[in-house]
C-alpha positions in Angstrom: 6.6 29.4 9.8 5.8 29.9 6.3 3.1 27.5 5.0 5.4 26.2 1.8 7.8 25.3 4.4 5.5 22.9 6.0 4.1 21.3 3.1 7.0 19.0 2.6 7.3 17.5 6.1 3.3 17.4 6.3 3.6 15.2 3.4 6.3 12.9 4.7 4.2 12.6 7.8 1.2 11.6 6.0 3.0 9.0 4.1 4.6 7.4 6.9 1.1 7.4 8.5 -0.5 5.7 5.7 2.2 3.2 5.2 3.2 2.1 8.7 0.6 4.0 11.1 -1.5 0.8 11.9 1.8 -1.1 13.4 2.5 1.9 16.0 1.2 0.6 19.2 1.1 3.9 20.9 -1.6 5.3 18.4 -5.1 4.8 19.6 -7.3 2.0 17.8 -9.1 4.6 15.8 -6.1 6.0 14.5 -4.5 2.7 13.6 -7.7 1.8 12.0 -7.9 5.0 9.9 -4.2 4.4 8.7 -5.3 1.0 7.5 -8.3 2.2 5.7 -6.4 5.0 4.4 -3.8 2.4 2.8 -6.7 0.3 1.4 -8.2 3.1 -0.2 -4.9 4.5 -1.8 -4.3 0.9 -3.1 -7.6 0.7 -4.4 -7.3 3.8 -6.5 -4.6 2.0 -8.6 -6.2 0.4 -11.8 -6.1 -3.2 -12.2 -4.4 -3.1 -15.7 -1.3 -1.6 -13.8 -1.1 -4.3 -11.4 2.0 -6.5 -12.0 1.0 -9.6 -13.8 2.4 -13.4 -13.1 4.9 -13.8 -15.9 5.5 -17.5 -14.8 1.9 -18.5 -15.1 2.2 -20.0 -18.4 5.3 -21.9 -17.5 3.7 -23.3 -14.3 0.8 -24.5 -16.4 3.2 -26.2 -18.8 5.2 -27.5 -16.0 1.6 -29.0 -14.6 0.9 -30.7 -18.0 4.3 -32.4 -18.1 3.9 -34.1 -14.7 0.6 -35.4 -15.6 
């Protein structure tokens, strides 16, 4: 097969492995650990300023102050 035709299926398999690979019991422990570590690494690449904020934080503080 042409390597270009294999690229998309390989990317899909890699994404599936990273996202849910540690849940498959038929995989060896080392593969499940690699899946988990790869997911933690990919999530760690995401910058902190792009992570979602708690939009209700100010409201929650106001509610707590009303209750006091």
